[in-house]
C-alpha positions in Angstrom: 189.1 260.6 -39.6 190.6 256.9 -39.1 191.5 258.0 -35.5 188.1 259.2 -35.0 186.6 255.8 -36.4 189.1 253.4 -33.8 187.7 255.6 -30.7 184.1 255.1 -32.4 185.3 250.9 -32.4 186.4 251.1 -29.0 183.4 252.8 -27.3 181.2 250.1 -28.8 183.4 247.4 -27.1 183.5 249.2 -23.9 179.4 249.2 -24.3 178.8 245.9 -25.5 181.6 244.7 -22.7 179.3 246.7 -19.9 176.2 245.9 -21.5 177.3 241.9 -21.3 178.2 242.8 -17.6 174.8 244.7 -16.7 173.2 241.0 -18.0 175.3 238.9 -16.4 174.7 241.1 -12.8 170.7 240.4 -13.7 170.9 237.0 -14.3 173.2 236.4 -11.1 170.6 238.9 -9.2 167.7 236.7 -10.9 169.1 233.4 -9.7 170.3 234.5 -6.0 166.6 235.4 -6.1 164.9 232.3 -6.9 167.9 230.3 -4.6 166.7 232.6 -1.9 163.0 232.2 -2.6 163.3 228.4 -2.0 161.2 226.7 -4.2 159.8 223.0 -3.8 156.9 221.3 -4.7 156.2 220.1 -1.4 156.8 222.6 1.7 156.4 220.3 5.3 156.3 223.2 8.0 157.5 221.3 11.0 160.1 219.0 11.8 157.9 216.3 14.0 157.8 212.7 13.5 154.8 213.7 11.1 156.9 216.1 9.0 159.9 213.5 8.6 156.9 211.1 6.8 155.3 214.0 4.5 158.8 214.8 3.4 159.8 211.4 3.0 156.4 210.1 0.9 157.1 213.4 -1.4 160.4 212.2 -2.6 159.1 208.9 -3.0 156.5 210.2 -5.3 158.9 211.9 -7.2 158.6 215.3 -5.8 160.9 217.9 -4.3 160.5 218.7 -0.7 161.7 220.8 1.7 161.6 220.4 6.3 161.2 223.9 7.8 161.7 223.0 11.7 161.1 225.9 14.4 163.2 224.1 16.5 166.7 222.0 16.0 166.1 218.8 16.0 163.9 216.1 14.0 161.0 213.8 15.4 158.9 216.0 17.6 158.0 214.1 20.8 158.7 210.7 19.3 162.7 211.9 19.4 161.5 214.1 22.8 161.3 211.1 25.4 158.2 209.2 24.7 159.8 205.8 23.9 156.4 204.0 24.5 154.4 204.3 21.9 151.3 205.0 22.8 149.0 203.2 20.4 146.0 200.3 20.8 146.1 197.9 18.5 149.5 197.9 16.5 147.9 196.2 13.5 146.0 199.6 12.5 149.4 201.1 11.7 150.5 200.7 8.2 153.1 202.3 5.6 156.0 204.4 6.2 154.9 204.7 9.8 155.3 200.9 10.4 158.8 201.3 8.7 159.8 203.6 11.3 159.1 201.0 14.0 160.6 198.4 12.0 164.1 200.2 11.7 163.7 200.8 15.1 163.4 196.6 15.8 166.9 196.5 13.3 168.7 198.6 15.5 168.0 196.4 18.4 167.6 193.3 16.8 170.2 193.4 13.9 169.4 190.4 11.1 165.5 189.9 12.7 162.9 189.7 9.8 162.7 193.2 8.6 159.1 192.8 9.0 159.4 192.8 12.5 158.9 195.9 14.3 159.5 197.3 18.1 157.6 199.8 19.5 159.8 201.4 22.8 163.0 202.6 22.2 165.7 205.5 23.3 165.1 208.8 22.2 168.5 209.3 20.3 167.7 206.2 18.2 164.4 207.6 17.2 165.9 210.9 16.2 169.1 209.0 14.4 166.6 207.2 12.5 164.5 210.4 11.4 167.8 211.8 10.1 168.8 208.2 8.3 165.4 208.9 6.6 166.1 212.1 5.2 169.7 211.9 4.7 168.3 208.4 2.4 165.7 210.8 0.4 168.5 213.5 0.3 165.7 215.9 1.7 167.2 219.6 2.9 166.1 220.4 6.6 166.1 224.2 7.6 166.5 224.5 11.4 165.8 227.2 13.7 163.4 228.9 11.1 160.0 230.0 12.8 157.1 231.4 10.4 156.3 235.0 10.7 153.2 234.5 12.7 152.2 238.0 11.6 152.3 238.2 7.9 154.0 234.9 7.0 151.8 233.7 4.3 151.2 235.1 1.3 147.8 233.8 -0.2 146.3 234.6 -3.4 142.5 233.9 -3.6 142.5 230.4 -1.9 145.8 229.5 -2.5 149.3 229.8 -0.6 152.2 231.4 -2.7 154.8 231.8 -0.3 155.7 231.6 3.7 158.3 233.4 5.3 160.2 233.1 8.3 161.0 235.5 11.2 165.1 235.7 9.3 163.6 236.7 6.2 163.7 233.2 4.1 161.2 232.7 1.8 159.6 229.8 0.7 157.5 228.5 -2.1 155.8 225.8 -2.8 153.1 223.8 -4.7 151.4 222.3 -1.8 152.1 222.9 1.8 151.8 220.3 4.7 151.7 222.1 8.3 153.3 219.3 10.5 153.2 221.4 13.6 151.8 220.7 16.8 150.6 223.9 17.0 148.8 224.6 13.8 150.9 227.9 13.0 150.8 227.5 9.4 147.1 226.7 9.3 146.0 229.6 11.5 148.3 232.1 9.7 147.0 230.9 6.5 143.2 231.9 7.6 142.0 228.4 8.2 139.2 228.3 10.8 140.2 226.4 14.0 138.8 225.6 17.7 140.7 225.8 21.2 139.6 224.3 24.2 136.6 222.0 24.4 133.4 222.3 22.3 130.2 221.8 24.6 128.6 218.5 24.1 125.6 220.0 22.2 127.6 221.4 19.7 128.3 217.7 18.1 126.1 215.9 20.3 128.5 214.3 22.2 128.2 213.0 25.8 132.5 213.4 26.6 133.2 216.3 25.7 133.1 219.9 27.9 133.1 219.8 31.4 133.8 216.0 32.9 133.5 216.2 36.6 131.7 212.8 36.5 134.2 211.2 34.7 136.9 212.8 36.8 137.8 209.3 38.4 141.9 208.8 37.3 144.7 210.6 38.5 142.5 211.8 41.3 142.8 212.7 45.1 142.1 209.8 46.6 142.0 211.2 50.1 141.0 214.7 51.2 143.4 217.3 51.0 143.1 220.7 52.1 144.1 223.6 49.3 144.7 227.1 51.8 148.6 227.8 52.1 147.7 227.6 56.0 145.5 224.6 56.4 142.0 225.4 57.6 142.1 229.1 56.9 140.9 230.2 53.1 142.4 233.6 54.3 145.7 232.4 53.8 145.6 231.9 50.1 145.3 228.9 47.6 148.4 226.8 47.2 149.9 227.3 44.0 148.5 225.2 41.4 144.9 225.6 42.1 142.9 227.8 39.8 140.5 230.5 41.2 138.8 231.1 37.6 135.2 230.2 37.8 135.7 226.5 37.7 134.7 223.2 37.5 132.1 224.7 35.1 128.8 223.4 34.2 128.9 219.7 33.6 129.2 219.3 29.8 129.3 222.7 29.1 132.6 223.9 26.4 135.4 226.1 27.5 138.6 227.8 27.2 140.5 225.3 28.7 143.1 222.4 27.2 144.5 218.9 28.7 147.4 219.6 30.5 151.3 219.4 29.4 154.5 217.9 30.3 157.9 216.5 29.4 158.0 212.8 28.8 161.1 212.0 31.0 163.7 209.9 29.6 165.3 208.3 33.5 167.7 205.9 34.3 168.2 203.3 36.8 172.2 202.4 35.9 174.6 204.4 37.9 177.2 204.7 35.2 175.0 206.8 33.2 173.1 208.6 35.5 173.0 212.4 36.2 171.0 213.5 39.7 168.7 215.5 39.5 169.5 219.2 39.9 167.5 222.2 41.4 166.2 224.5 39.4 167.2 228.4 39.5 163.4 229.5 40.4 162.6 226.6 43.2 159.8 227.4 45.2 159.1 224.4 47.5 155.6 226.0 48.3 154.7 224.8 44.7 154.8 221.2 45.8 153.2 221.8 49.2 150.0 220.1 47.5 152.0 216.8 47.1 153.5 216.7 50.1 150.5 216.7 52.0 149.0 214.1 49.6 152.1 211.6 50.5 151.3 212.3 53.7 148.0 210.6 53.6 150.0 207.7 52.3 149.6 208.4 48.7 152.7 207.7 46.5 152.3 207.1 42.9 154.1 210.3 41.1 156.7 207.6 39.3 154.0 204.9 38.6 154.0 205.3 34.9 157.4 204.7 34.3 157.8 201.8 31.4 161.2 200.5 30.6 162.8 201.2 27.8 166.3 199.5 26.4 169.5 199.9 28.3 167.8 200.9 31.7 165.9 203.7 30.9 162.2 205.0 31.0 159.4 206.8 29.3 158.1 208.7 32.1 154.5 209.6 31.9 151.9 211.7 34.3 150.8 209.3 36.8 148.5 210.4 39.8 146.6 213.4 41.6 149.5 215.5 41.2 152.6 214.6 39.2 154.3 215.6 35.8 151.3 217.1 34.2 151.1 221.2 34.8 147.7 221.0 35.0 146.2 224.7 34.4 149.5 226.1 33.3 149.4 226.0 29.8 145.7 227.8 28.4 147.8 230.7 26.7 150.3 228.7 24.8 147.9 227.2 21.7 147.4 231.0 20.5 150.6 232.8 22.3 153.4 234.5 20.4 156.8 232.7 20.2 157.4 234.7 23.4 154.4 234.1 25.5 155.1 230.1 24.7 158.9 229.8 25.7 158.1 231.5 28.9 155.3 228.7 29.4 157.9 225.5 28.1 160.3 227.6 30.6 158.0 227.6 33.3 156.9 223.9 32.8 160.8 222.9 32.7 161.0 225.0 36.0 158.0 223.1 37.4 159.0 219.5 36.6 162.8 219.4 37.3 161.6 221.5 40.9 159.2 218.5 41.1 161.9 215.8 40.8 164.5 217.5 43.1 161.6 218.3 45.5 160.8 214.6 45.7 164.7 213.1 45.9 165.6 215.4 48.0 163.0 217.5 50.6 163.9 216.3 54.3 160.1 216.2 55.1 159.3 213.4 52.6 158.9 210.1 53.7 162.7 208.2 53.6 161.2 205.3 51.3 160.3 208.3 48.9 163.5 209.7 48.6 164.8 206.6 48.4 162.5 205.2 45.6 163.6 208.8 43.3 167.2 208.5 44.1 167.7 205.4 42.1 166.7 207.0 38.8 168.6 210.1 37.1 168.7 211.6 33.7 171.0 209.9 31.5 174.6 211.5 30.5 173.3 210.0 26.6 170.3 211.8 26.0 169.7 215.4 24.8 173.4 216.0 25.4 172.7 219.4 24.1 170.2 220.1 26.3 171.6 219.4 29.3 170.1 215.9 29.6 166.3 217.4 29.5 164.0 216.7 26.9 163.9 218.8 23.7 160.0 218.5 23.3 157.4 219.6 25.4 154.6 217.3 25.4 152.0 219.6 23.6 148.9 216.9 24.1 146.5 219.5 22.3 146.5 223.2 20.7 144.5 224.2 17.7 142.2 222.3 16.2 141.3 222.9 12.4 137.7 223.5 11.9 136.4 221.6 8.1 134.1 220.2 6.5 134.3 217.3 8.3 134.9 217.3 12.2 136.0 214.0 13.5 133.7 213.6 17.2 133.4 211.1 19.8 131.0 209.2 17.2 133.8 208.2 14.9 135.7 206.9 17.8 132.7 205.0 18.7 131.8 203.7 15.5 128.1 204.8 15.5 129.2 206.7 12.3 131.9 206.0 9.6 133.7 208.1 7.0 133.7 206.7 3.4 137.0 208.4 2.6 139.1 207.0 5.1 142.8 208.5 5.2 144.1 205.7 8.1 143.2 204.4 11.4 143.0 205.8 14.7 143.2 203.0 17.7 143.9 204.9 21.0 141.0 204.8 23.8 139.3 208.7 24.1 141.7 210.3 26.4 142.1 213.7 28.3 144.3 214.8 30.9 143.0 216.9 33.6 142.2 220.5 32.3 142.1 222.0 35.8 142.8 222.0 39.5 140.0 223.6 41.8 138.1 223.5 44.9 135.0 221.0 45.6 132.3 222.2 48.0 133.7 219.9 50.5 136.7 222.6 50.4 138.8 220.4 49.3 141.3 220.2 46.4 140.4 218.4 43.3 141.0 217.6 39.5 138.9 217.9 36.3 138.8 217.2 32.9 140.3 213.6 33.1 138.5 211.2 30.4 139.3 207.8 29.8 136.8 205.6 27.6 138.0 202.7 25.4 136.6 199.3 24.6 136.4 200.1 20.7 137.8 198.9 17.8 140.4 201.0 15.2 138.5 203.3 13.3 138.8 205.4 9.8 139.8 209.3 10.2 138.4 210.6 7.4 140.3 212.4 4.7 138.1 215.6 4.7 138.9 216.3 8.4 143.0 216.7 7.0 142.5 219.6 4.7 140.6 222.8 5.3 137.0 224.3 3.9 137.7 224.8 0.0 137.1 228.2 0.4 139.8 229.1 3.1 143.0 227.0 1.5 143.1 224.7 -1.7 146.7 224.0 -1.0 146.9 223.0 2.6 147.0 219.8 4.4 146.8 219.3 8.3 147.8 216.0 9.6 148.4 217.1 13.3 145.8 219.5 14.0 143.4 218.0 12.2 139.5 218.9 12.6 138.4 216.7 15.1 136.7 217.5 18.7 138.5 217.7 21.9 137.6 214.3 22.9 138.1 212.8 19.5 141.8 214.2 19.3 142.4 213.0 22.3 142.0 209.1 20.6 143.7 210.7 17.5 147.3 212.6 18.8 149.3 209.4 18.7 152.6 209.9 17.1 152.2 206.9 14.9 148.7 208.0 13.6 149.9 211.3 13.0 152.7 209.7 10.5 150.0 207.8 9.0 148.3 210.8 8.4 151.0 212.5 7.1 152.1 209.9 4.7 148.0 210.2 3.6 148.0 214.1 3.3 151.2 213.9 1.2 149.7 211.5 -1.0 146.8 213.5 -1.8 149.0 216.6 -2.3 151.4 215.1 -4.7 148.2 213.7 -6.9 146.8 217.4 -6.6 150.1 218.7 -8.1 149.8 216.0 -10.9 146.5 216.7 -11.7 147.1 220.8 -11.0 144.1 220.5 -8.9 142.5 222.1 -5.9 143.4 219.5 -2.9 139.6 219.3 -2.4 139.2 218.4 -5.7 141.3 215.4 -6.1 139.8 212.1 -7.2 139.3 209.9 -3.7 139.4 206.7 -5.6 142.9 207.4 -6.5 143.7 208.1 -3.7 142.7 205.1 -2.1 144.5 203.2 -4.6 148.0 204.7 -3.9 147.6 204.4 -0.1 146.9 200.7 -0.5 149.5 200.3 -2.9 151.9 202.3 -0.1 150.7 199.8 2.6 148.1 201.9 4.7 145.7 200.4 6.6 142.3 201.8 5.8 139.8 199.5 7.2 139.5 197.5 10.4 139.1 193.6 9.8 138.7 191.9 13.0 140.5 188.9 13.3 137.9 185.8 12.8 137.4 184.1 16.6 138.2 180.5 16.3 136.4 178.1 18.5 138.4 175.5 20.3 137.5 172.1 20.7 136.2 171.0 23.9 
C-alpha cells in the first residue's frame, strides 16, 4: 500500500510538470504570435520621404510606429535623384519637412545657424539624413516587404485591423498611413480612387482632360516625320508614337497619366565618373525621332540639369524628346507587382539607351556627343544599383476620391478650405501624357500644362482622409484626394512631408480620443500643427514702398 501511494505521488508530480510545460508552450506560442503580429500604434506603409516623417511624428507624440518599405531604401524620390527640390515659395514649408532641409544645410555647412536651410543635395546625403532621423527616434523599418494586393487588408466594418505582406508578415495598428506613391494600401482597403485625367466638366475646371491648346512646352518646335521610312505611312510608326485614338477631344477625360522618368544624378568630375553603358535591350530605332529632331538643329535634352554639390546634377526631362518615357506608364497605377516591374525595367532600358545613344551614335553631330560625354554616372551614388537611381519618378498614380477633392479652384485661390493641413506652392504642372500624329502628319506631344502665378494655397485636411463609410483609420498624405491638374501642383516632396506630419498628428489625436479619423476636433489638430511649426495660412510679405 505504501508503494502504491508513492507511485500515485510520482504520477502527480509528472502530471504537474507536464501541465506546466504545456502552459509554458502555450504562453510562448501566444508570445510568438503576438511578436509575429507586429503591433504598433501607427503603421506606415511606404518608406518615402512622407513615410519617414510620418513615423517620426508618431514617436514624437509618444506613440509606437513602424515603417514597412517594399524596396530597400528610404526617402523615395528625395533620396532617389531629385536633389533640386521642386517647390515654389519655400516659406510655405514648415514643421519636420523644414527640419529635413535644415539638416541638409548642416551637412554641407556645419556651424551655420540651425534655422538656415539648403534645398539642393546629393542623393546619398538625403538618405543618410532619413536614416539618422529614424535611428534617433528608434523606429523599426521592415525592408523588402510588399503588401499582399489581393487580400492583404483585414477590415472589420470600416476599420483596418491588420495588413499582411506577401511574405506572411502581419502588422496590427490603431491607425494606418499610406505613404506610397501608388496608393496600394488605400486601394486594397477598398477606398475610392481615380486614375487618369478627369474631364473639365467633372469639377468645372479648365486645365484638366485633353489639353492640345496648352501643349506649348516640351514640344517639337520643328516638323518631324513619324514614320519608320520618312513619308511612307505604310512603313509603320516609329517607336514611342501611340496609335490609340489620340489626342482626343479637348477637355475630355481619359486614362492617360503624365510621363515617368528617372531623375538622373550625373557628374562632370572625371575621377568620380562612370561612362554611360549600353543596355542589353538596346534598339537604335527607339531614338530615331530624337535623331531627326536634333538634325533640325534642336538639341535640348540635357538643358534641365541643375547643379548639386560636388559637381553632380539633378537631371530632369527637357524638350520634345528626352528622359520622359511618354505614354509607357498607363498600366502602372493599377498594375500588379509583375506588371510594374516590367514597366520600371522598360523605363530604365529606355533612359539608359537614351544616354548611350547621345554619347555614341555616329549619326549624331559631333558637338552633341562631345557635350554628353562630359558627363557620367557618379561612382559614389546608388552603389548597390549599378549607380542608377533606385526610384522611378512616379509623378502620378492613383488619387483618392474623398469628401473633399482638391481642384484647380483651390490652386488659383478662388475657393479655400477652412480646415488646412499645410500649404502647396508650385505651378500646376503636368508632363506630357501622349505622343501622336497631328493633322499635318507630323509628330506632336500632348498633356504638358504649366500654369502658375498664384500664391501658396491651403490643402484641405478632408482631402487626406477617406470617406467615413469606406475607412475610419487610414490617412493618405501622398495619393490624396485631388484632380489630375491640382495634383500636378501639390505633388512635391516637401509638401508630401508636410502632409505626412499633419496626417500623423491627426492619427495620434484619434488614438488618444478613441475616435474615427473623420471625427477628431480640427481645432485641436490646428493647435498641435501650429505648435509643431506647420504653416497653415499664407501671409504675403507687406510691400514696402521705396522713397523717391
